[in-house]
PyMOL CGO cylinders between C-alpha atoms (Angstrom):
from pymol import cmd
from pymol.cgo import CYLINDER

trace = [
    CYLINDER, 13.80, 24.78, 2.07, 14.45, 21.85, 4.39, 0.3, 1, 1, 1, 1, 1, 1,
    CYLINDER, 14.45, 21.85, 4.39, 10.87, 21.81, 5.68, 0.3, 1, 1, 1, 1, 1, 1,
    CYLINDER, 10.87, 21.81, 5.68, 9.64, 21.53, 2.08, 0.3, 1, 1, 1, 1, 1, 1,
    CYLINDER, 9.64, 21.53, 2.08, 11.79, 18.43, 1.61, 0.3, 1, 1, 1, 1, 1, 1,
    CYLINDER, 11.79, 18.43, 1.61, 10.59, 16.86, 4.84, 0.3, 1, 1, 1, 1, 1, 1,
    CYLINDER, 10.59, 16.86, 4.84, 6.89, 17.21, 4.03, 0.3, 1, 1, 1, 1, 1, 1,
    CYLINDER, 6.89, 17.21, 4.03, 6.05, 13.91, 2.42, 0.3, 1, 1, 1, 1, 1, 1,
    CYLINDER, 6.05, 13.91, 2.42, 3.02, 14.14, 0.19, 0.3, 1, 1, 1, 1, 1, 1,
    CYLINDER, 3.02, 14.14, 0.19, 1.05, 12.00, -2.18, 0.3, 1, 1, 1, 1, 1, 1,
    CYLINDER, 1.05, 12.00, -2.18, 3.50, 12.59, -5.03, 0.3, 1, 1, 1, 1, 1, 1,
    CYLINDER, 3.50, 12.59, -5.03, 6.35, 11.04, -3.04, 0.3, 1, 1, 1, 1, 1, 1,
    CYLINDER, 6.35, 11.04, -3.04, 4.37, 7.85, -2.47, 0.3, 1, 1, 1, 1, 1, 1,
    CYLINDER, 4.37, 7.85, -2.47, 3.32, 7.71, -6.10, 0.3, 1, 1, 1, 1, 1, 1,
    CYLINDER, 3.32, 7.71, -6.10, 6.91, 8.13, -7.27, 0.3, 1, 1, 1, 1, 1, 1,
    CYLINDER, 6.91, 8.13, -7.27, 8.03, 5.34, -4.91, 0.3, 1, 1, 1, 1, 1, 1,
    CYLINDER, 8.03, 5.34, -4.91, 5.23, 3.13, -6.16, 0.3, 1, 1, 1, 1, 1, 1,
    CYLINDER, 5.23, 3.13, -6.16, 6.11, 3.88, -9.78, 0.3, 1, 1, 1, 1, 1, 1,
    CYLINDER, 6.11, 3.88, -9.78, 9.78, 3.05, -9.19, 0.3, 1, 1, 1, 1, 1, 1,
    CYLINDER, 9.78, 3.05, -9.19, 8.88, -0.23, -7.51, 0.3, 1, 1, 1, 1, 1, 1,
    CYLINDER, 8.88, -0.23, -7.51, 6.38, -1.13, -10.23, 0.3, 1, 1, 1, 1, 1, 1,
    CYLINDER, 6.38, -1.13, -10.23, 8.84, -0.39, -13.03, 0.3, 1, 1, 1, 1, 1, 1,
    CYLINDER, 8.84, -0.39, -13.03, 11.54, -2.39, -11.23, 0.3, 1, 1, 1, 1, 1, 1,
    CYLINDER, 11.54, -2.39, -11.23, 9.18, -5.34, -10.99, 0.3, 1, 1, 1, 1, 1, 1,
    CYLINDER, 9.18, -5.34, -10.99, 8.07, -4.98, -14.60, 0.3, 1, 1, 1, 1, 1, 1,
    CYLINDER, 8.07, -4.98, -14.60, 11.70, -4.83, -15.73, 0.3, 1, 1, 1, 1, 1, 1,
    CYLINDER, 11.70, -4.83, -15.73, 12.40, -8.00, -13.73, 0.3, 1, 1, 1, 1, 1, 1,
    CYLINDER, 12.40, -8.00, -13.73, 9.44, -9.82, -15.29, 0.3, 1, 1, 1, 1, 1, 1,
    CYLINDER, 9.44, -9.82, -15.29, 10.35, -8.82, -18.83, 0.3, 1, 1, 1, 1, 1, 1,
    CYLINDER, 10.35, -8.82, -18.83, 14.10, -9.41, -18.63, 0.3, 1, 1, 1, 1, 1, 1,
    CYLINDER, 14.10, -9.41, -18.63, 14.56, -12.38, -16.31, 0.3, 1, 1, 1, 1, 1, 1,
    CYLINDER, 14.56, -12.38, -16.31, 14.70, -15.92, -17.61, 0.3, 1, 1, 1, 1, 1, 1,
    CYLINDER, 14.70, -15.92, -17.61, 14.74, -17.40, -14.13, 0.3, 1, 1, 1, 1, 1, 1,
    CYLINDER, 14.74, -17.40, -14.13, 11.21, -18.15, -12.96, 0.3, 1, 1, 1, 1, 1, 1,
    CYLINDER, 11.21, -18.15, -12.96, 12.03, -17.50, -9.31, 0.3, 1, 1, 1, 1, 1, 1,
    CYLINDER, 12.03, -17.50, -9.31, 13.14, -13.96, -10.14, 0.3, 1, 1, 1, 1, 1, 1,
    CYLINDER, 13.14, -13.96, -10.14, 9.94, -13.52, -12.13, 0.3, 1, 1, 1, 1, 1, 1,
    CYLINDER, 9.94, -13.52, -12.13, 7.84, -14.48, -9.10, 0.3, 1, 1, 1, 1, 1, 1,
    CYLINDER, 7.84, -14.48, -9.10, 9.81, -12.09, -6.88, 0.3, 1, 1, 1, 1, 1, 1,
    CYLINDER, 9.81, -12.09, -6.88, 9.33, -9.32, -9.46, 0.3, 1, 1, 1, 1, 1, 1,
    CYLINDER, 9.33, -9.32, -9.46, 5.59, -9.94, -9.48, 0.3, 1, 1, 1, 1, 1, 1,
    CYLINDER, 5.59, -9.94, -9.48, 5.60, -9.67, -5.69, 0.3, 1, 1, 1, 1, 1, 1,
    CYLINDER, 5.60, -9.67, -5.69, 7.41, -6.32, -5.92, 0.3, 1, 1, 1, 1, 1, 1,
    CYLINDER, 7.41, -6.32, -5.92, 4.77, -5.12, -8.37, 0.3, 1, 1, 1, 1, 1, 1,
    CYLINDER, 4.77, -5.12, -8.37, 2.03, -6.17, -5.93, 0.3, 1, 1, 1, 1, 1, 1,
    CYLINDER, 2.03, -6.17, -5.93, 3.70, -4.29, -3.09, 0.3, 1, 1, 1, 1, 1, 1,
    CYLINDER, 3.70, -4.29, -3.09, 3.77, -1.17, -5.25, 0.3, 1, 1, 1, 1, 1, 1,
    CYLINDER, 3.77, -1.17, -5.25, 0.01, -1.43, -5.77, 0.3, 1, 1, 1, 1, 1, 1,
    CYLINDER, 0.01, -1.43, -5.77, -0.46, -1.72, -2.00, 0.3, 1, 1, 1, 1, 1, 1,
    CYLINDER, -0.46, -1.72, -2.00, 1.57, 1.47, -1.52, 0.3, 1, 1, 1, 1, 1, 1,
    CYLINDER, 1.57, 1.47, -1.52, -0.71, 3.13, -4.08, 0.3, 1, 1, 1, 1, 1, 1,
    CYLINDER, -0.71, 3.13, -4.08, -3.86, 2.00, -2.27, 0.3, 1, 1, 1, 1, 1, 1,
    CYLINDER, -3.86, 2.00, -2.27, -2.60, 3.18, 1.11, 0.3, 1, 1, 1, 1, 1, 1,
    CYLINDER, -2.60, 3.18, 1.11, -1.46, 6.54, -0.26, 0.3, 1, 1, 1, 1, 1, 1,
    CYLINDER, -1.46, 6.54, -0.26, -4.71, 7.26, -2.06, 0.3, 1, 1, 1, 1, 1, 1,
    CYLINDER, -4.71, 7.26, -2.06, -6.76, 5.92, 0.85, 0.3, 1, 1, 1, 1, 1, 1,
    CYLINDER, -6.76, 5.92, 0.85, -5.06, 8.23, 3.30, 0.3, 1, 1, 1, 1, 1, 1,
    CYLINDER, -5.06, 8.23, 3.30, -4.96, 11.36, 1.15, 0.3, 1, 1, 1, 1, 1, 1,
    CYLINDER, -4.96, 11.36, 1.15, -8.52, 11.02, -0.16, 0.3, 1, 1, 1, 1, 1, 1,
    CYLINDER, -8.52, 11.02, -0.16, -10.24, 9.91, 3.05, 0.3, 1, 1, 1, 1, 1, 1,
    CYLINDER, -10.24, 9.91, 3.05, -7.80, 11.22, 5.72, 0.3, 1, 1, 1, 1, 1, 1,
    CYLINDER, -7.80, 11.22, 5.72, -8.25, 8.01, 7.69, 0.3, 1, 1, 1, 1, 1, 1,
    CYLINDER, -8.25, 8.01, 7.69, -6.07, 4.96, 7.56, 0.3, 1, 1, 1, 1, 1, 1,
    CYLINDER, -6.07, 4.96, 7.56, -8.82, 2.47, 8.42, 0.3, 1, 1, 1, 1, 1, 1,
    CYLINDER, -8.82, 2.47, 8.42, -10.11, 1.82, 4.91, 0.3, 1, 1, 1, 1, 1, 1,
    CYLINDER, -10.11, 1.82, 4.91, -6.67, 1.96, 3.35, 0.3, 1, 1, 1, 1, 1, 1,
    CYLINDER, -6.67, 1.96, 3.35, -5.28, -0.47, 5.91, 0.3, 1, 1, 1, 1, 1, 1,
    CYLINDER, -5.28, -0.47, 5.91, -8.11, -2.94, 5.39, 0.3, 1, 1, 1, 1, 1, 1,
    CYLINDER, -8.11, -2.94, 5.39, -7.65, -2.92, 1.64, 0.3, 1, 1, 1, 1, 1, 1,
    CYLINDER, -7.65, -2.92, 1.64, -3.87, -3.17, 1.86, 0.3, 1, 1, 1, 1, 1, 1,
    CYLINDER, -3.87, -3.17, 1.86, -3.94, -6.06, 4.34, 0.3, 1, 1, 1, 1, 1, 1,
    CYLINDER, -3.94, -6.06, 4.34, -6.41, -7.90, 2.12, 0.3, 1, 1, 1, 1, 1, 1,
    CYLINDER, -6.41, -7.90, 2.12, -4.25, -7.36, -0.96, 0.3, 1, 1, 1, 1, 1, 1,
    CYLINDER, -4.25, -7.36, -0.96, -1.07, -8.38, 0.89, 0.3, 1, 1, 1, 1, 1, 1,
    CYLINDER, -1.07, -8.38, 0.89, -2.70, -11.58, 2.13, 0.3, 1, 1, 1, 1, 1, 1,
    CYLINDER, -2.70, -11.58, 2.13, -3.78, -12.46, -1.41, 0.3, 1, 1, 1, 1, 1, 1,
    CYLINDER, -3.78, -12.46, -1.41, -0.33, -11.63, -2.74, 0.3, 1, 1, 1, 1, 1, 1,
    CYLINDER, -0.33, -11.63, -2.74, 1.42, -13.79, -0.14, 0.3, 1, 1, 1, 1, 1, 1,
    CYLINDER, 1.42, -13.79, -0.14, -0.91, -16.70, -0.89, 0.3, 1, 1, 1, 1, 1, 1,
    CYLINDER, -0.91, -16.70, -0.89, -0.26, -16.36, -4.62, 0.3, 1, 1, 1, 1, 1, 1,
    CYLINDER, -0.26, -16.36, -4.62, 3.49, -16.19, -4.02, 0.3, 1, 1, 1, 1, 1, 1,
    CYLINDER, 3.49, -16.19, -4.02, 3.43, -19.31, -1.84, 0.3, 1, 1, 1, 1, 1, 1,
    CYLINDER, 3.43, -19.31, -1.84, 1.48, -21.21, -4.49, 0.3, 1, 1, 1, 1, 1, 1,
    CYLINDER, 1.48, -21.21, -4.49, 3.90, -20.04, -7.19, 0.3, 1, 1, 1, 1, 1, 1,
    CYLINDER, 3.90, -20.04, -7.19, 6.90, -21.10, -5.10, 0.3, 1, 1, 1, 1, 1, 1,
    CYLINDER, 6.90, -21.10, -5.10, 5.42, -24.56, -4.55, 0.3, 1, 1, 1, 1, 1, 1,
    CYLINDER, 5.42, -24.56, -4.55, 4.86, -24.90, -8.30, 0.3, 1, 1, 1, 1, 1, 1,
    CYLINDER, 4.86, -24.90, -8.30, 8.41, -23.72, -8.97, 0.3, 1, 1, 1, 1, 1, 1,
    CYLINDER, 8.41, -23.72, -8.97, 9.74, -26.26, -6.47, 0.3, 1, 1, 1, 1, 1, 1,
    CYLINDER, 9.74, -26.26, -6.47, 7.93, -29.06, -8.30, 0.3, 1, 1, 1, 1, 1, 1,
    CYLINDER, 7.93, -29.06, -8.30, 9.29, -27.78, -11.64, 0.3, 1, 1, 1, 1, 1, 1,
    CYLINDER, 9.29, -27.78, -11.64, 12.80, -27.69, -10.17, 0.3, 1, 1, 1, 1, 1, 1,
    CYLINDER, 12.80, -27.69, -10.17, 12.44, -31.27, -8.91, 0.3, 1, 1, 1, 1, 1, 1,
    CYLINDER, 12.44, -31.27, -8.91, 11.40, -32.44, -12.35, 0.3, 1, 1, 1, 1, 1, 1,
    CYLINDER, 11.40, -32.44, -12.35, 13.87, -30.43, -14.46, 0.3, 1, 1, 1, 1, 1, 1,
    CYLINDER, 13.87, -30.43, -14.46, 16.80, -29.59, -12.12, 0.3, 1, 1, 1, 1, 1, 1,
    CYLINDER, 16.80, -29.59, -12.12, 16.60, -25.99, -13.36, 0.3, 1, 1, 1, 1, 1, 1,
    CYLINDER, 16.60, -25.99, -13.36, 14.38, -22.93, -13.16, 0.3, 1, 1, 1, 1, 1, 1,
    CYLINDER, 14.38, -22.93, -13.16, 15.67, -21.34, -16.35, 0.3, 1, 1, 1, 1, 1, 1,
    CYLINDER, 15.67, -21.34, -16.35, 12.68, -20.99, -18.69, 0.3, 1, 1, 1, 1, 1, 1,
    CYLINDER, 12.68, -20.99, -18.69, 14.80, -21.40, -21.84, 0.3, 1, 1, 1, 1, 1, 1,
    CYLINDER, 14.80, -21.40, -21.84, 16.32, -24.71, -20.65, 0.3, 1, 1, 1, 1, 1, 1,
    CYLINDER, 16.32, -24.71, -20.65, 12.91, -26.08, -19.67, 0.3, 1, 1, 1, 1, 1, 1,
    CYLINDER, 12.91, -26.08, -19.67, 11.43, -25.01, -23.02, 0.3, 1, 1, 1, 1, 1, 1,
    CYLINDER, 11.43, -25.01, -23.02, 14.32, -26.66, -24.92, 0.3, 1, 1, 1, 1, 1, 1,
    CYLINDER, 14.32, -26.66, -24.92, 13.98, -29.84, -22.87, 0.3, 1, 1, 1, 1, 1, 1,
    CYLINDER, 13.98, -29.84, -22.87, 10.28, -30.19, -23.73, 0.3, 1, 1, 1, 1, 1, 1,
    CYLINDER, 10.28, -30.19, -23.73, 10.82, -29.72, -27.49, 0.3, 1, 1, 1, 1, 1, 1,
]
cmd.load_cgo(trace, "trace")
């Protein structure tokens, strides 16, 4: 019984990835704060990396290809997040807020 729980398989990684993706999606759909939206998008990207690594390992039984793909995706994700944070910083300097509703009301 205990050994069955300790054997981590593909389904465990997929469930973790699904939970992370749904958490990020929930954060994107619900949050009005743009900084939280960017963090939620980053969480969704990390869940896709977990998916790539899990499928890469269980389909190919080597971590080389999965690691190369995941490092490439993580680098792209970090670059996108840095660019988004710089844009959010400029928006905050101009509007003194990161709340999307307040910024939308101010422009109208």
